[in-house]
N, C-alpha and C positions, 0 to 999 in steps of 0.2 A: 559693354560688348562682351565681356568675358563670360557671363552666365550663358549667353546665347551660343558662344563658341563651344562651351562645354556641352550644351544640349545637342549641337550639331554633331560633335564627336560621338555622343551617346547614340544618336540615331544612325550614324554610319555603322555602328556595331549592333544595332537593334536586331535581335534574332528573327529570322523568318522561320518560325517554328512549324514543324511538320504536324500533320493530323495525328494526334496521339490517341491512346485508348480512350473510349468514351468515359466520361466521369460517372462514377457509381452513384454519387449523391448529387442529384440535379436540383434539389430544393424547388423553388418556384421559377427557375431560370428557363426562359423560352425566347429565342432558340437556345439550345444547349451549347455552351462555349466549347472551344477546342480542348482546353485544359482547365481544370478547377481543382484547387487544393484548399480545403477548409481548415481553419485553425480553431483554437479553443477560446480565443478572446472575443471581445465585442466592443462596439461603440455604444455607450449608454444613450438612452433616449434624451438625456439632458444635454448631451454634447452638441454644441453648435459648431458649424464649419465656416471657415473663412477662405474663399477661393484665392489661389495664387497661380496665375497663368504665366507660363514661360514659353514664348514662341512669338511668331509675327502677330502684331496687333490685329485683332479680328473681332468686330462687334458681334457677329453672329455666334461665334464660339463663346464669348463672354455672356451673351444673353442666354445661350443654352445651359451654361453652368448655373446661372442664376435661376433659371426655370426649374432645373432639377432640385436645387436646394429648397426652393419654395414648395415643390411637391413633397419633398421629404420632411418639410417643416424643420429644417436645420440651418436656415440662413441666419447667420449671426447679425444682430442689430449693428448699425453703424457705430453706435456708442459703446459697444462691448469692448472691454479691454482685451488685448491680444492674448493675455495669459488665460482668459476665460474661454478661449476657442481653440480648435484644432485645425490644421491646414487641410484644405482640399487642393493638393498640388496637381496642376494640369500642365504637362509638358508635351509639346508637339513641334514638328519641324517645319511644316508648310501648311498653307491654307489649301485644303483639299477641294478639288473640283469633281463633283459626282459624275458630270457628263463625260469626263475623260477617264472614268474608271480608276480614279486615284485610290490609293490604298485605304482600307478600312480596318486594318488590324490594330490591335491595342493590347495593353496590359492594364489590369486594374488590381490594386492592392488596398485592402482595408485592414488596418491594424488598430490596436487600442490607442495608437498615437496619431492617427490621421489616415487620410486616403490619398493615394497617388495614382494618377492616370498618365501613362506614357503612350504616345502614338506617333507614327511618322507624319500623319496629316491631321487636320482638324476633323476630318470625317471619322477617323478612328476615335477621336474624343467623343463625338456624338454617339457612336455605337457603345462606347464604354459607359456613357451617362445613361443610356437606355438599360444597360445591365444593372447599373447601380440602383436604378429605381425599382428593380425587381428583387433587391436583396433584403429589404426590411422583414424582420420576423417578430411576431408578437411575443412579448414577455410580460405576462399579466395584462394590464390594460395599456401598455405602451409598446412601441416597436423599437427594436435594436438593430444595429447593423452588424452581422457576424464577420469575424475575421476571415479573410479569404484572399487567395492569390489566383487571378484569372489571366490566362493567355488566350487570345481569341482572334479568329479571322474567318471571313466567309468562304464557303466552298465555291459559290458561283457569284459572278460580278453583277449579273442582271437578275434582280429579285423584285418582281413587279406586281401591281394590282391594276387591272383595267376597271374603270368606272364609266359606264355608259350614261352620258348625260343627254343623248339625242332622243331616245324613245320616251323616257321620263326625265324632264329637266331637273337637275340637282343644283340647288342654290349654293352660293359660295360657302355658306356656313356648313353645309353638308360635306363639301369637298375638304374644307379645313379640318373638321374634326376627324375625318378619315385619314388625312395626312398625319394627324397626331397618332392615330392608331397604327399606321404604317411605321412611323418612327419608333414606336414602342417595341415593335417586334422585328425591327431592322430591315423592313422592305425599303427599297431605294429607288423605285421607278413608278411614277403614276402615269399610266397609259390612259389618256383622256380621250374617250371616243366622243367626238364633237359633232359628227354629221351622219345622218342616216335618212331613210325614206321619210321618217316622221319629224325631222327637224334639222336645221342648221343652226348651231347654238353659239356662234361667235360673231360678234360685230365685225362686218367687213366694210371698210370705208371706200374701197374701190368697187365693190359689187354689193351695194347695200341691200338689194332685194333678197339676197340669200338669207340674211337674218330677219328681215322684215316679214317674210311670209311665215316664219316659224313662231312668232309671238314672243316666246321666252328665249332669251339668249344672254350670254355674258358680254358686257362691254369690254373693250380692250383694256380699260383701266382695271376692271375686275380680274381679267386674265393676268395682268401684271401683279395684282395683289396676291393671287394664288401662287404665281411663280415665286414671289418673294417669300411667301409663307413656306412653300416646299423647300426652297433653297436653305432656309434657316434650319431645316431639319435634315439636311443632307439628302434630299430627294429630288431626282430629276423629273421633269414633266415632258412626256413624249405625246404630241397631239396626233390624232388620227382623223383624216378626212378621206372617207372610204369612196374609192372610185374603181371601176366604172359602174358597178352595181350599187344598190342601196342609195340611189341618188334622186328619188322622186322629189324630195324637197328642193334640190338644186334645179330640177326641171320645171317645178312650179314657179320658181323665180326667173329662170332664163330658158324659155321653151326651145331656143335654138340648140340646146344641148341634146335634145331627145333623139333617140334612134328611131322610134315609131311615130305614128301619126296622132296618138292620143295626147291631148293637151291637159296638163294638170294645173288647176287653178289654185289648189291648196296642197299642203303636205299630205302624205299618205295616212289614211285613217284606219289602218288595219295592222295587225301583227303578222298576217300571212305573208310569206315571201312573194314579192311582186314580180321578180324576174324582169326588171326594167333596168336598162343600162344606158350610159352615155353613148353618143355616136362616135366611134373611134376613127371614122373616115374623114371627118370634117376638120379642116385646119382651124375653123372658128372654135371648135371644142378645145383644142390645145392652146389657142390664144387666151381663152377665158381662164383655163386652168393655170396658165403661166402668170396671168395677172393675179389670181387668187393666191397661188403658192408663193409668189414674190412677196405678197403682203404677209402671209401667215408664217413664212420662214423667218421673217424679220421679227414678228411678234413673239415667236417661240424660239428661244436661243439654243435649245438642246440640239446637238449635231444630228440626232436621229429624227426622221419625219415619216410617219406611218401613212401609207396610201391605201390600206385595205386590200382590195383586189379579190375579195371572196364572193362566193355564191352567185356568180354570173354564169348561167348555163347556156347562154348564147341563143336562146330561142327567139328573142326579139331581133337579134342581128340576122338570123336565118330567114326571118319573115320580111326583110326589106330588100327589094331588088337592087337598090343603090349600093347597099353594103355588100351584098353577094357579088355584085360586079367588081367592087373594089377588091374583095377577097380573091376572086378569080384572077384579076390582073396582077395581083401580088403573090401568087402561088400559095394561097392560104386555104385551098380546098383539099379534101382527103383524096385517097388514091382513085376513087371512082370519078373524080373530076366534077362532082355535083354537090357533095356535102361539105358544109363549112367546117373547117378545122378551127373550132372556137379557140382552142388553146393557142394556136398560131396567131390569130388575130389579137387575142388579149396580150400575148407576149409583145407584139408590135406596139400596142397601147402602153404596156408597162415600160418598154424601152424609151418611148417618147416622154413618159412621165419621169422616168429615172434621169433622163438628160436635164429636165427642168430642175428637179430636186438637187442634182449635182451642181448645176449652174449656181444655185443659191447656197452652195457649201454644205449641203446636208447629205446624210446617208439614208437611203430608202429602206424602210421596213414594210413588209407585206405579209399577208396570210399565205398559207402554204400553196394555195392555188396558183400563185405567181411563179412558182418554181418550174422551170422547164428549160429545154435546150436554148442556148443563147442568152440566158439571163446572166448579166455580169456578176462577178464574184463579190462585189462590194454591196450587193443587196442582202439584207438580213431577212431570214424566213422565220415567221412565227407559226408554229404548227398547232392547229386546232383539231385536226382530224385524226391524229395518232402519232405515235413515235416514228412511224415509217417516214413521214414527212420531215421530221427532225433529222433522222439519220440520212435520208436522201440528200437533204440540203448540205450536211457536213461532208458527205462523200463527194458532192459536186463542188466542194470548196467554198460554200457559203456559210457564214455564221448563222446560228439558229437559236430560237427560244421555244420552249415547250409551254403550251397551254392546255393541250389535251390532258384530261385527268384533273384539271384545276378549275373546271367550270362551276363556280359557286352557285350560279342560278339554277343548276340542275338538281339542287337539294340532296346531293349525296353526302355521305358521312365524312367527318373530319378524317376518320381512319382511311377511307378510300383515297382522299387527297394525299394523305401522309404516305401511303404505299406507292405513290407515283413518283418515280425518281427519273430525272432526265438522263442520268447515266448509271443505270443499274450495273451490277457486276457482269452480267451476261450481254452487255451492249456490243454491237458488231463493229464498233469504230476502232481505228488505229489510235495510237497515242496522239498523233498530230491532229487527226480529225476530232478527237475529243476536246481539244483546245478551242474548237470552233463553236462548241455548245456554250452559249453565254449564260444560260440559266433558264428561268421560267417566269410565268405570270399567272396569277389567279385572275379570273375574269368574272365580272359582275354585270351581265347584260340585264337591262332594266324593263323588259316587257311586263314583269310581274313584281317590280320593286319601284315604288315611288320614293320621294324624298323623306317620307315619314318612316317607312319600314326598311329602307335599304340597309341601314346599319345591321339589322337583325339577320339580313341575308348574307352579309359579308363576315360579320364577327360572331363568335370567335374563330370560325373555321379557317379564315384566311391565315390565322396564326400558325396553323398546322402546315400550310404551304410555306410560310416564311421559314419555319424550322427546317423543312426538307431542303430548302434552297441555301440555307446558311450553314447548318450543322453537318457533321461528318456523316457519310453514308451509313455508318454502323449504328447511328442513333435510330433505333427502330421500335422501341418498346411502346406499343399502343396504349396499354394501361397507364404508363407513366406520362405519356403525352396528354391523355385526357385529364389526368390529375392536375398537371400544370396548366392545361387549357382553362380549367375552372378558375385558377388563381389569376390568370391573365385576363379572363373575362371581367373579373372584378376590377382589375387595374384599369382596363379600357373604359369601364363605366365611370371611374373617377376622372378620366380625361375628358369626359363629356359625350362619349358615344352613347347612342340610345338603343342599343341592341336589346336591352332588357326593358327599359322604360316605355318605349313606343308600343310594343305588343301588349304590355299591361294596360296602358291607356286605351288601346283599342278594345280589349276585353271589357273594360268598364263601360265604354260607350255602347258595346253590343248588349251588355246586360241591362243597361238603363240606369237612371239615377237612384232608383229605390230598391233594385233587386240585389240579392246577395251574389257577388261575382264568384265566390269560391267554387261552386259546382261547375261553372263554365270553365274556370281556370283548370280544374282537375281534368276535364275532358281535353281542353286545348293542349295541355302539356304532354299528352300521349298521342297527339296527332302530328302528322307531318304532311306537307304538301306532296302531291303525287310527284314522282321522279321524272327527270329528263323533260321531254316536251309534251307529256301527256295532258298537261293542263289546257292545251289548245284544243283538245279533242274530246271533251267530256260534257258536251251539251250546254256549255255556257260560253257565249261569244263575247270576247273582249275586244275593245278598241282603246286607243290611247286615253280617251276621256273616261273610261270605266273606273269608278272609285275602287281602290284597293282597301276595302274596309269590311271584308267578310271574315269569318272565323279562319279560313285558310290563310289569310294574311297575318293573323295574330299567332297562328301555330308556328312553332320553331322549325327551322329548316332541318334540324336534327334534334330529336327529343332526348334530352339528358335523362329525364325520368325513365323513359323506356330503356335506354342503353344501360343505366345503372341497375334497373330491374333485371335485365338480361344477364348482367354480370353476377348478380346475386343468385339467379337461377342456376347458372353454370357452376358456381361454387357449391350450392346445395347438391347438385347432381354429382359433383366430384366427391362430396362426403358420402353420398349414397353408394357410389361405385366402390369406394374404399371400404365401406362397411359390408358390402356383399348383399345385404338385405336391410331395408329400412334405413335409419339414420343412426350415426354413432351417438352415444349418450354423453356428448361433450357440451360444455357451456356454449362454445362457439356455434355448434350446430343448432342448439336450442334457440339462441338469440336470432340466428339467421332465419330459422323456421318462423319465429314469431314476427320478424320484420316482414317477411313475404306474406304471411297470413294477414297482417294488418293492412298492407298495401292492397291486397286482393279484396279484402272486405270493404275498403274505401271505394274501390272501383265498382264493386258489385252494388253498393248502396247509392252510388252517385246518380244513377239514372233516375231514380224516383225523386231525388231532389231537383234534378235539372228539367224534368218533363214539363212542369208548368211554364218555365221560361222559354223552352223551345217551342211550345204550343202557342205562346203569346207573341212571339217575334217572327214575322215573316222572313227576316234575314237569317234566323237561326233554325227554322223548321227543317231545312234540308239536312241538318246534321243529326236529327233524331235517330236515324238508323245506326249511326256510329256510337251514339250514347248507349243505345240498347245493346249493341254488339259488345261493347266494353263490359257491361254488366254480365251478360251471358258468358263471355269468355272468362271473366274473373271467377264465376261460379264453377266452371270446369277446373280452373286452376286450384281452387279451394278443395275440390274433391280429390284432386291428385295429391295435394299436400297432406290431406288426412290419411290417404293410403300410405304415403311415405312414412308418416309419423307412426303408423301402426305396423309398419313392415309388411304391408300387403302389396302384392304384385297386381296390377290392374288386369282384369280379364281381357281377352282378345276382343270380345264384343264391346266392352266399355271403351277400350282405346279406339277401336274402329269408328264407333259412333261419335266419340269426342272429336276425333280428327276430322270426320265428315262435317261436324257442326262448325269447327273452326274454319274449314275451307269455305263453308257457306257464309260465314261472317266476314271473310276477307274480301270485302268489296268496297271500293272508294265511294265517298259521297261528298258533295261540295268541294271537289278537287282535293280532298284530303284522304288519308288512310290511317288506320290504327297501327302505330309503330310497335305496340306490345305484342301483337299476334304471333310473330315468329318466335318470340321468347316463350310464350305460353305453349306454342306447339312443341318446342323442345321439352318442356316440362311434361306434357301429356305423352309424348313419345317414349319417355324414359321407361325402362323395364325394372 
């Protein structure tokens, strides 16, 4: 007992360290810890580690330590003599419960004599292990662990990732490998979107037609398997069953739920918003929901239960005399006495649902549309439409989560997500109201992401959101974030995520078994899918069964090649500005000029190599304009580089013609766009 008593005394005095100055040397750590002090020593690649756990017996913690040692390839054989190994000492006070927001802070010390992890709870141990796995540095052909002292804790308690398994079903293997990715970057909430117009994805034993009409679904045994897998990584699972809108799949199973007269025999076969909602006036609606929620709240142990509540514009309710009569009788009309106050009727619905959820011991979470007068303070608001909803919720006394700015499916840059802070310096909240901001969630809606390519739409950009929610507000260096994001992308690949592998396999399928895939890869790497919701409106109609196997699906959500080219262009132009004319005669400037020229020459020549493949493949023909545009734009870039090298200023006529040509080339095709054009435009515009 004495060692445990000593540990308990240690934890009583464990420092709650303040957010210190951001570390200057971040190495490959992401998220950046609160405090990092690097030493000069190291643990040799030959050094094996033997775990020593001091704390309450916990098989999950022991398994996590063993998992990390295997990944680091430092697990001492059982037969190894104690003298031939060094200790990995893990000390913790309690078994942490992520669903109750137990502490995640930790200290991690690596010295030439071993490794020590101290944490108040086992959750802190898990976060320390994630950091430890990012520490290895190459020394020749081997990796060493550098000497370091890290003190760390999260800025926000709720750091989530939404995965939509309703529109495109995501098998258990996909969910598990993304849980591994989440754990690696210290995300701690899986928001599992399980029901929508296109499918109800969980086995219900009380209302079996719900999952039967959808075809693909998770059995309750599979749900429990995912819950165990998540818990072993310190990740909570919050289910979402979206009501009253997004419920055609529900109504296909149980037509008595419908507000209108249309009967749906199958789930919805479109991505367009249906504006169909449950009938909020029938007691039978609430009886069915009570039956379902009673079952689902038992299946999912997390204290939070998401009921959706978004994107119901009330048009179906307004069109039903029965519902309008109910609204009139209950004072839910606007001042003119004729028009439905949709928000009042949905608030009534929300309060009925909240009573059910509360009866089953859960706290209700809903999208920001549910916020309104009369909403109880224990409802949690998830704001997808902007920070205003976040701040309105906190000012009304409700806890809140931010997702606006973190929508991964909109194909925005990691930098744009990184710049989105739930509580920037200029936020309008009081200190008390700021405590109601729980954190945020990245969201991966799956209209254009199936189980094959979904990893490439989540990673590595979700890691930028993870850092924003964990690290200090002052950690804002975008170049350093991208540098570390590249390292994390490789780490995630080693965990089994397919964000690199799946797009490459798709490119090979598109090229065919005998064709050279390199020219197609060159084009694909500088393409990005069109942003936001434009893909719905560019002449190609998608339905849930449409295969996602075109070049747009193999293209990266954010082109690293284009971004790095843009950084090189900016550096060259900085050299040019500093020189006053032309470029300075320095080795760095010459090397950079050569690198840019070589890249532009590759792009210029690529079209002639790719044309035969594009012409022979009906699937690829639509991308021919982009291939030609890349070649033409690269030629303009080469002309400008030649001018810079010679110290010649471009004529007004040349610049005007070149910019006009770039504008003409800037047209999407096949739901993709050339990501390098903005950077080439900056090069051409330079004086």
